[in-house]
C-alpha positions as CSV (number, residue, x, y, z in Angstrom):
1,M,0.0,0.0,0.0
2,T,1.3,3.4,-0.9
3,S,1.5,6.0,1.8
4,R,0.9,9.7,1.0
5,L,3.3,12.2,2.6
6,G,2.5,15.9,2.5
7,M,5.4,18.3,2.5
8,V,5.0,22.0,3.1
9,T,7.8,24.4,2.4
10,V,7.7,28.0,3.6
11,G,8.9,29.0,0.1
12,Q,7.5,27.7,-3.2
13,S,7.1,24.2,-4.5
14,P,8.4,22.1,-6.0
15,R,11.6,22.0,-3.9
16,S,13.7,20.2,-6.5
17,D,16.8,20.9,-4.3
18,I,15.4,19.0,-1.3
19,V,12.5,16.7,-2.1
20,P,14.1,14.2,-4.6
21,A,17.0,13.4,-2.2
22,M,14.6,13.1,0.8
23,S,12.3,10.8,-1.2
24,A,15.2,8.6,-2.1
25,M,16.1,8.3,1.6
26,I,12.5,7.7,2.7
27,G,12.3,4.8,0.2
28,P,9.7,3.4,-2.2
29,G,6.0,3.1,-1.4
30,V,5.7,6.8,-0.3
31,A,4.0,9.3,-2.6
32,V,5.0,12.9,-1.8
33,V,2.6,15.7,-2.3
34,E,4.3,19.1,-2.2
35,K,2.8,22.5,-1.3
36,G,4.5,25.9,-0.8
37,A,3.3,28.6,1.4
38,L,4.3,31.1,-1.3
39,D,2.7,29.2,-4.2
40,G,0.7,31.5,-6.4
41,L,1.9,34.7,-4.9
42,S,3.1,37.6,-7.1
43,G,6.4,39.4,-6.6
44,D,4.5,42.0,-4.7
45,G,2.8,39.4,-2.5
46,I,6.1,37.9,-1.6
47,Q,7.6,41.3,-1.0
48,S,4.8,42.0,1.5
49,L,6.1,39.2,3.6
50,A,9.6,40.7,4.0
51,P,10.5,40.9,7.7
52,T,10.1,44.1,9.6
53,E,12.1,45.1,12.7
54,G,11.6,42.6,15.5
55,Q,10.2,39.8,13.4
56,T,11.8,36.4,13.0
57,V,13.5,35.9,9.7
58,L,13.3,32.8,7.5
59,C,15.4,32.0,4.5
60,T,13.8,30.0,1.8
61,R,13.7,29.3,-2.0
62,L,11.3,30.2,-4.8
63,A,10.5,27.7,-7.5
64,C,12.9,29.5,-9.9
65,G,15.8,28.9,-7.5
66,E,15.9,32.4,-6.1
67,E,16.6,32.8,-2.4
68,V,14.1,34.9,-0.5
69,V,13.9,36.2,3.1
70,I,10.5,36.4,4.7
71,S,9.0,36.8,8.2
72,K,7.9,33.8,10.1
73,Q,4.9,35.7,11.5
74,G,3.7,36.5,8.0
75,V,4.0,33.0,6.6
76,I,2.3,31.1,9.4
77,P,-1.3,31.6,8.1
78,L,-0.1,30.5,4.6
79,V,1.4,27.4,6.0
80,Q,-1.9,26.6,7.8
81,K,-3.8,27.0,4.5
82,R,-1.5,24.5,2.8
83,I,-1.9,22.0,5.6
84,E,-5.7,22.3,5.2
85,E,-5.3,21.6,1.5
86,L,-3.3,18.5,2.2
87,N,-5.8,17.3,4.7
88,G,-8.4,17.6,1.9
89,E,-6.2,15.6,-0.4
90,G,-6.1,12.7,2.0
91,V,-2.4,12.5,3.0
92,D,-1.3,10.3,5.8
93,L,1.3,12.5,7.4
94,I,2.5,16.1,6.9
95,L,6.0,17.5,7.3
96,L,6.8,21.2,7.6
97,L,10.1,21.6,5.7
98,C,11.6,24.3,7.9
99,T,13.9,24.2,10.9
100,G,12.1,27.0,12.7
101,Q,9.8,26.9,15.8
102,F,6.1,27.1,14.9
103,P,2.8,27.0,16.7
104,R,0.8,23.9,16.6
105,F,-1.2,23.7,13.4
106,E,-4.8,22.5,13.0
107,S,-4.8,19.2,11.1
108,R,-6.6,15.9,11.1
109,V,-3.4,14.1,10.5
110,L,-0.1,14.3,12.3
111,V,2.1,17.4,11.4
112,L,5.8,16.9,12.0
113,T,8.1,19.9,12.3
114,A,11.6,19.4,11.2
115,Q,13.1,21.4,14.0
116,E,11.6,19.2,16.7
117,I,13.1,16.1,15.2
118,V,16.5,17.7,14.7
119,D,16.7,19.2,18.2
120,R,15.8,16.0,19.9
121,A,18.4,14.1,17.9
122,I,21.1,16.7,18.9
123,Q,20.2,16.2,22.5
124,A,20.6,12.5,22.2
125,V,24.1,12.8,20.7
126,I,25.9,15.4,22.8
127,G,26.1,16.5,26.4
128,D,26.5,19.8,28.3
129,A,30.3,19.5,28.2
130,D,30.4,19.3,24.4
131,T,30.6,22.1,21.9
132,L,27.8,22.3,19.3
133,G,28.5,24.0,16.0
134,L,25.5,25.3,14.1
135,V,25.3,26.4,10.5
136,V,22.4,28.6,9.6
137,P,21.5,30.5,6.4
138,L,21.5,34.1,7.7
139,A,23.8,36.0,10.0
140,E,20.6,37.5,11.6
141,Q,19.7,33.9,12.7
142,E,23.0,33.1,14.5
143,A,22.2,34.6,17.9
144,E,18.6,33.4,18.0
145,M,19.4,29.8,17.0
146,R,22.3,29.7,19.5
147,E,20.0,30.9,22.3
148,K,17.4,28.2,21.5
149,L,19.9,25.4,22.0
150,L,21.6,26.5,25.1
151,H,19.4,24.0,27.1
152,I,21.4,21.2,25.4
153,T,24.8,22.7,26.0
154,P,26.1,26.1,27.1
155,N,28.8,25.7,24.4
156,V,27.0,26.6,21.2
157,V,28.7,28.5,18.4
158,A,27.0,29.5,15.1
159,V,28.1,30.6,11.7
160,S,26.1,31.4,8.6
161,A,26.2,30.4,5.0
162,S,23.4,30.3,2.4
163,P,22.6,26.8,1.2
164,Y,21.5,28.4,-2.1
165,A,24.7,30.1,-2.9
166,A,28.1,28.9,-4.2
167,D,30.2,26.3,-2.3
168,E,32.8,29.0,-1.5
169,G,30.5,30.4,1.1
170,I,30.0,27.0,2.6
171,K,33.8,26.4,2.8
172,G,34.3,29.8,4.4
173,A,31.8,29.0,7.0
174,A,33.4,25.6,7.7
175,E,36.8,27.3,8.1
176,Q,35.3,29.8,10.5
177,L,33.6,27.1,12.6
178,N,36.7,25.0,12.7
179,Q,38.3,27.7,14.9
180,Y,36.0,26.7,17.7
181,S,36.8,22.9,17.5
182,P,33.1,21.8,17.8
183,D,32.4,18.3,18.8
184,L,29.3,18.1,16.6
185,I,28.3,20.2,13.6
186,V,24.6,20.5,12.6
187,L,23.7,22.0,9.2
188,Y,20.6,23.6,10.7
189,C,18.4,24.3,7.6
190,M,16.5,22.0,5.3
191,G,18.2,23.5,2.3
192,F,21.6,22.1,3.2
193,N,22.5,18.8,1.7
194,R,25.0,16.0,2.0
195,A,27.4,17.7,-0.4
196,H,27.5,20.6,2.0
197,R,28.0,18.2,4.9
198,R,31.1,16.7,3.1
199,I,32.7,20.1,2.9
200,F,32.3,20.6,6.7
201,R,33.7,17.1,7.3
202,Q,36.7,17.7,5.1
203,V,37.5,21.1,6.6
204,T,37.0,20.3,10.3
205,G,37.4,16.5,10.5
206,K,34.4,16.6,13.0
207,P,31.1,14.7,12.8
208,A,28.5,16.7,10.9
209,I,24.8,16.0,10.3
210,V,22.3,17.4,7.9
211,A,18.8,18.3,9.0
212,N,17.0,16.9,6.0
213,S,18.8,13.6,6.2
214,M,17.8,13.1,9.8
215,V,14.2,14.0,9.1
216,S,14.1,11.7,6.1
217,R,15.2,8.7,8.1
218,T,12.6,9.4,10.8
219,L,9.9,9.6,8.1
220,A,11.1,6.3,6.6
221,E,10.4,4.6,9.9
222,L,7.0,6.3,10.3
223,L,5.8,5.4,6.8
224,A,7.3,2.0,6.3
225,P,4.7,-0.6,5.3
């Protein structure tokens, strides 16, 4: 029997940079239905979601491959709308493709948030004497993400590099992070991939995990026949 998995990105669908690789890790027998919070919006509509002072920023991708920065507060109602659409299409499970903290969404089926999966895995791997290295897309996110994970270890360092830009930026972030000798590196955005992970491993020689790989393996267990 084929399971139906709904995936909601805070950007636009399809996410050709993420979903095919995740589907391969999840395995056969799972049909993915993609929705994007920004699907159908004009340029002006997307621009209206630009963060203002004090709002939480999210970095995501449009269907054309362009990177865009939006406010979390503005996109939440659009995510809820896509979740309602997926409920109407009869999916078995929904995943929010974003490592950000979100309120609980209304849904008849289970909604998984990527950040909850990733944070709990980090907590299972390291202790409060270890140093955690975070890689986030935007410099504006470094302090916020570091603060959110201090309950796991007081030794959290964060650097930024866009997963949608050239690998030179990724390598530069790896060299910057290497100065702190982290015990574990987490590429803390669903846009990062295993090629990015390899760069961090090569530069630092330290264990590194990618958010979307971790989430995919969890989904594989949940949806296995």
